[in-house]
N, C-alpha and C positions, 0 to 999 in steps of 0.2 A: 636789449635785443642781441640775440646770438648771431655772430658773424662767422661764416664758414670759410676757412682759408683754402687757397688753391692747393696747398700741399697736403690736404687732408687725406688724400687717397693716392697710393702708388699703383698706377694702372699696370705697370709692367711686372712688378713683383707680387702684388697681392691678388691679381685677377687670375685664378687658376680654376679649372673645372674639369669634370669628367665628361669626355666626348660622348661616350655611350649614354650617359645619363641625360645629356642635353638633347638627345634625339628621341629618347624613350620615356622620359619622366615629365608629366604635365600636371600642373596644379589646377584641376578642373574647377575647384571652388572659386578660383580667380578668373579662369579663362571663360567659363560659361556665361556669366553676365555680359562680359565684353563682346563675346561672339554673338549673343542675342541682339545687343544694341547695334552692332555693325551689320548684322543680317537684316534687321528691320530697316535701318537707314538705307542699305543698298536696294532692297526690294521696293520699299515705298518711294524712295527718292528716284529710282530709275523709272518706275511706272508713272509717278505723279508729274515729274518734270518733263518727261517725254510727252505726256498728255498736254501739258501747258504749251510746249513748243508746237506740237502738231495742231492743236485747236486754234492757236493764234494765227498760224500761217495757212491753215486750211479754210477757215471761215472768215469771209469778208467783214461780217459784223463785229468780229473780235479784233480787227486790225485798227485799234486806236493807238495813240502815241504811248499811253501808259502801258497797254497790254503788250506792245512790241518791246518795250523796255523790260517788262516782266518776263518775257520770253528769253531775252538775253540773260537775265538773272538766273532763269532756270537752266540755261545752257552752261553757265559757269558752275552751277551746282552739279550738273551732269558730269562735267570735266573732273570734279573732285571725286565723285562717286565711282566713276568707271576706272580711273587710273590709280587713285590713291588707296581706296578701301581694300582692294585685293592684296596690295603689297603690305598694308598694315596688318591684315589678318595673317598673312604668311609669316610676318615678323613675330607674331605672338607665339609661334611654335619653335622658337629658337632663342637661346640665351645671347646669341651674337648676331651680327649682320653678315649674311652670306650671299647677298645679292649684288655685290660689286659697287665700286665707287660711282659709276654712272647713274645707277638707279637711286643711290643714296642722295645724290644731288638733284636728280630729275624729279623724284617724288615730292620733295619739299619745295622745289621750284613750282611745280604744277599746283601744289596746295596754296602757295602764296599768290600765284596768278589768279586762281579761283577766288580767293579771299579778297584781293584787291579789286578784281572785276566786280564782285558782288557789291562791295561798299561804294564803288564809283557809280555803279548803276543805281543803287538806292539814292545816292546824292542827286544824280541826274533826274530821277523820278520826282524827288521833292521839289527841285527847281521847276520842273515842267508843271507840276500841280500848282505851284505858287503863281506862275504866269497864267495858267488856265483859269484860276479862281479869282485872283486879285487883279490881274490885268488881262481880262478876256479879249479885248480888242487887239492887243499886241500878240496874244497867243495865236491868233488866226494866221499870223505871218511867221512866228517863231516856232510854235509847237505844231509841226507838221510831220507826217510819216517820213518824208524824205529827210527832214532834219533829224528825226529820231534814229534813222539808219546811219546817218553820219556820226551821230553821238555814240552809237553802239560800236562802230569801227574805231573811233577815237578811244573809247573806253578800253577795248581789247588791246589796242596798240600800247596805250599807257600802262596797262596791267602787265603786259609782256616785258616792258622796259623797267618798270618800277620793281618788279620781282627779281631782277638780276642779282642784287646784292647777296641773296641767300646762297648763290653758287660759290661765293667766296668764304662764307661763314660755315656752311654745312660740310663736314669732311668725314671720310672713312678713316677712323683712328685705329691704329694697331695696338692691341693690348696682349698681355701675357708674355712670359719669358720662356717657360718650358713648352707651353702649347700656344702657338700664335693664333690669335683670333682678331676680329674687327668689331668695332662699334660704329654706328652712324649717328654722330653727335655734332653739336656746335664745336667750333675751334676754341676750346677752353684755354689753350695756351696763349692765344692772341686775344687777351681780355678786352682791350680797348675796341677792337673791331667787333667783338661779340656784343659789348654794351651798346655800341653805336647802332648796330643792326636792330637790337630789340627795342630801343627807344624810337628808332626810325619807324618800325612797324607799328608800335603803339600810337605814335602821332599820326601816321599816314592812314591807318585803318580805323582807329577809334576816335581820337580827339578832334582832328580837323573835320572829318565828315559829319560827326555827330553835332558839332557846333553849328555847321551849315544847315543840317536837317532840322535841328531844334528851332533855329531861327525861322526857317521856311514854314514849318508846320505851325509854329506859334502865330505867324502872320496870317496863315490860312485860317486857323481857328478863329482869330480875331475878326477876319473878314466875314466868315460864315456867321458868326455871332451877330455882327452888325446887320447883315442881310436879313437874318431871321427877325431881329428887332424891328427893322423897317417894314418887313412883310407883316408882322403881327400888328404894327401900328396901322398899316393900310387896311388890313382885314377888320380891325375894330372900327375904323372909320366907315368902312363899307357896311358893316353890320348896323351902325347907327343910322346911316343914310337909308337903309331899307325900312327902318322903323317909321320914317316920315313918309307917309303915303301922299300921293299926288292925285287930286280929283280933277278929272277932265270929262265934262259932259256927263257927270254922274257915274263915271266908271272909275274904279279904284286901280291905280297903276302902282304896284309895289314889287314888280319883278324886274330884276336887272339881268344883264347877260354876262356878268363877270365871275360868278362863282366857280365855273369850270376852270378859268385861268388860275384862280387862287388855289384850286385843288392841284392843278398841274404844277404850280409853283412849289407847293408843299412836297409833292412827289420828287421834284428836282432837288430840293433841299435835303430830303431824306436820302436820295441816292448819293449826293455829294458827301454827306456825313458818313455814309456807309463806306465809300471809297477811302475817305481820309482815315477812318478807324482801321480799315484793313491795312493801309500802308504804314500807319503808325505802329500797328502790331508787328508787321514784318521787320521794321527798323528796331523796335524794342527787343524782339527775340534775337535778332542778329547781335545786338549788343550783349544780351544776356549769355548767348552761346559762345561768342568769340572773345568777349572781354576778359573773362577769367584766365584763359590760356595766354593771352597777350601780356596781361599784368604779371602772371606767374613767370613768364619768360624773362621779364625785366627784373623781377626779384631774384631769380637765379643768377642773372648776369651780374647783379650788384652784390652777390654772395649773402643776401638776406635769407634766402632759402637754399638748401643744399642741392647739388646737381645729382648726386647718387642718393636715391631715396629708398627707404624701407618703411614698413608699417603704415600708419595713417597718411603720411605725406605721399607715399607711393599711390595709394588709392585716390587721394585728392588729385594728383597729376593725371592719373588715368581717367578720372571723371571729367576733368577739364577738356581733355582731348576728345572724349566721346561726345561731350556737349557741342564742341565745335563742329564735328562731323555730322551730328544729328541735325544741326541747322539746315543741312542740305536737303532734308526730306520733309521739313515741317511747313515750308511755304505753300506747296500744293494743298495741304490740309487747311491752311488759313484761307486760301482762295475758295476752296470748296465750301467752307462754312460761312464766309462773309461776303462772297461775291456771287450774285445770282447769275450774272453772265457766264462766269467760269463754270459754275455748277451746271447750267444748262448745256454749255459746250461739252463738258465731260460726259453728260448723259447722252448727248447727240453722238459723240464719237463712239461710246460703248454700244449704243443701240445700233448704229450703222455697222459696227463690227459683227454684232449678233445677227442682224438682218442679212448681212453679206454671207455669213456662215450658213444661215438657213437657206438662202437662195442657192448657194453652191450645193448644199445637200439636196435641195429640191430638184435642181437641174440634173444632178447625178442620178437621182431616183427616176426622173422623167426619161432620161436617156436609157436607163436600164429597162424601163417598162417598154419603151419604143423598140429597143433591141429584142426584148422577149416577144413582143407582139409580132415583129417581123419574122422572127424564127418560127412562131406558132403558125402564122399565115402560110409560110413556105411549107411547113409540115402538113397543114391541111390540104394545100393544093397538091402536094405529092400523093397524099392518100386518096384524093378523089381520082387522080389520074390512075 
């Protein structure tokens, strides 16, 4: 295994560049795919997550505990999209960091707040689903809307606190001797702090939450499986009982009044399975999108991978960052495909917007017609006179 030493690169002596070239020369073959992904993430994430937040708080039927938590998850994605993507795009058009020390720290701090808030919310959702399905009686007192709002406040407060270490690790580093410039990077000179932070983020965002979520969803799947087995057993017994007809005064009685309940039970089971599949997909995609960049940061801190990258390693690092940001826009797509309630709410919001536009247009046209008719009547009256 190749290990890259800290002294591999002299930032002061070796980093020189042409100022005019840095502002006028762009490698569009590299920039274009990145800009496309950032553009799709920004547009789709802004519209989709805004729809989730609006639909959840606008329609009472959408205000379940799970949906309120999903709205908080959408809010954390919006934070990343609105504040971080524009800065990341601006950075693409410069070889150096020209936005100052405050933005250098602030952008990475907001990124970590969003990431931590997302994973804490996903963990809270898995625990809420566990109580709702495995312990439904307790859930009536524990899993309430008021409790969900308290959990959201706690989640955001913890995210703001737990993201603070990045402020000490991310720095604006001066490079170049003839021409001074800056990079916004980790504090490579303080290696112990750098390693501690990357391991801390990996454990906080990936390892601990996904152990909890794996356990919660495994217990949920086990409970759903047992419920389905019991229901199938009851259904088979019910079918057998229907085959035995009862004779009473020569009349054959073979109709029972329970098939509808069985049908409703199957519908409930199908809905539970749909919700669980949707939530597991959200968790799985979060791990797929954020896992590589977190692991890559740890490998860089331990010098297993180089900090300064060229060639395939450069494209790999760029891909990992794009995957992490792209996660902010895929959740609304998942809800739209896998949740009928969200799909119906999205349609309702969009239809209301179209109907409102039509009404405004109709009212404008009506007022114009009225104004024209009034003007016409006045003209006719004047001509008669």
